C-alpha positions, 0 to 999 in steps of 0.5 A: 822557366817562365816568361820574364816580366816586361821592363814596364812591370815593377819587379817582384823583388828589388834589392839595391846596394845591400850590405850585410856585415857581421861584427866579430869584435876587434882590437883596443888601441890604448893610445887612441882609447878607441876600439876598432871593430872587425866585420865579416863583409858577407854582402857588400853592395849587391843589387839584384831584382826578380821579375814576376814569374821569373827565375833568377839564379845567384851563383858562386863558390862557398863563402861568396855571400849568396846565402846571406843575401837570401837570408837578408831578403827573407829578414833572417839577418839585418842589413847594414845599408841598402834597400829591399823592396818586395812588390814595390814596398820597402821591407821596413814596411813589412816588418810583421812576419805575416806580411813578409812570409805571405809573399816570400817563403824559403826552401833550405839547403839541408832537408834534415836540419830544416825539419822538426824530427818530432813533427809528422809530415801533415803537421809540418806542411800545414804549420805555416797556415796556422800563423798565416791564415784563419783556416781551421784544422780540418781545412789546413789538413785538406790543403796540406794533402793537396800540396803534398800530392802536388809534390809527389807524396800521397796520403800514406806519408801524412803520418810519417816522421822525417826519419821515415823519409828518404832525402828526396822525400824530405826535400819534397816536404820542405818544398810543400811547406814553402808553397802551401801558403801560395807565396809569390816568391820562393827562395831556393837555397841549394835545393839539390846539393844535399841529394843523391845525383839520381834524385836531383833531376827529379827535384829540378823538374818538380820545381819547374812543374810547381812554378807553372802550377802555382805561378811562382817566381824563384830566387835560386842560390847555388854553386852549381852552374848547371842548376842555374843553366837548367832553371833560371832566366837570368844569373848573377855571379857573386865573388867575395860579397860582390856581384861581378857579372850578371845577365841572361843565363844563356848569354852568361854561360855561353859567353862569360866576360868576367874571369871568375865566371869563366873559372866557374864554368870551366870547373863544371863537369862537361862531356867534352874535356877540351871545353873545360878551361876557356881561359887556358890558364889555371886559376890559382890561390884561395878565396880572399878574406871577407874580413880584410878583402884585397883592395881594388878588384877582389879577384885580382890576386887570382886573375890571369889578366890582372894589372897594376890598376886592378889592385888599386881601383875597383872596377864598376859593374858596367853594361857590356851588351844587351842586358849584360853587366860585368865588373872587369877592365879587360872585357875586350881582351877576354873576348879575344882570348876565349875566341868569342867576340861579344855582340 
C-alpha cells in the first residue's frame, strides 16, 4: 500500500450519489393506460473517492453492485444519476474513449473470457497502444516486452496464445495490458478469485510491486475481506446497492460497526475459530431483491439488532469516528456487543 493523498489534494476519482438502474420491462395498467417500468437498482446512491497513490477496496457479496459501480466508472454502463469526476473533470467531458482510457484501465475477473483466444500475447498487450498512442509497431512491441517483464513473463511468452498459458499467466497478461498505457488508476475486479490459491498471493504481491514502480492508484472490487485487508488503505462495504460502512481498512476490519460488515468478517476463514462470529448471532435469510428492495434499512430483514424503525426509515451514512462512516441506528449497541468500544 502507498501513502494516501492529503485532504488538500484533489481525489483522482470522485463518485458522488451514483445510481445505475437496469430497465427489465414492466406491467401495463389498462385502467390508467400507463406502463410501470421495473428496474434493477444495482447501484443506488453510492459515493466513493480514490486519492492519488491510494488503494481503495469495495467489498460485498455477489449482487451487491460493486462490479456495476466499477463498470460505471469506466464508462461501460450508463448511470441514472450522480456524478463521476476523474482528475477533477466530470466524466461527461471525457466521453471520448481515448481521454478516459488514458487515465483508467481495468483488470477483469475472468482471465479466460477477457483475452482474445486468437491473439498472441505480444499483440494483446500492445493493442491498447494502437488507439491511445502514436507509436509505430516496433515501439509498441518494445514497450510490451518491457511491461511483460515487469509482470514476470519473459520473451518466450510473446508468441503464445491464451490456451498455452496457465491461469496465473493469463492474469499477468491482463495486468500487463492494463498498465501498458501508464494509466493513473487501475480498477481490479476480483483480480484473484478465478485463480488457484497457490497463485493468488503471487498476484497480490505483484500488484503491490507494480503500484510502486508505476505510481498507480487502485480501486479493488472484491468479495474477499482478506484481499481488501492485504492491499487497501480504505474500504467501502456495499450491501444491496448501498454503501453501509467505510473508513480506513484496518479500523473497519478491527472494529466493524455495521452488522453486515461484522457478518462479512465473521464469515472469512481465520486461524482461530473462536473469533469467527463477532456477533454471537447467526445471520440468516437471503440477499434482498434489487428490483423491489425492502423499505428502510435494506439489511433489516437479516439483522439481529433490527427494530421497528429499521423497516420504515433508512439510516443515513453518518460519521462515527475519525474518517469512519456507517449507516446504522445501533452503533453504540454493536460496540458494546462486540466488546470493542469505538474511540
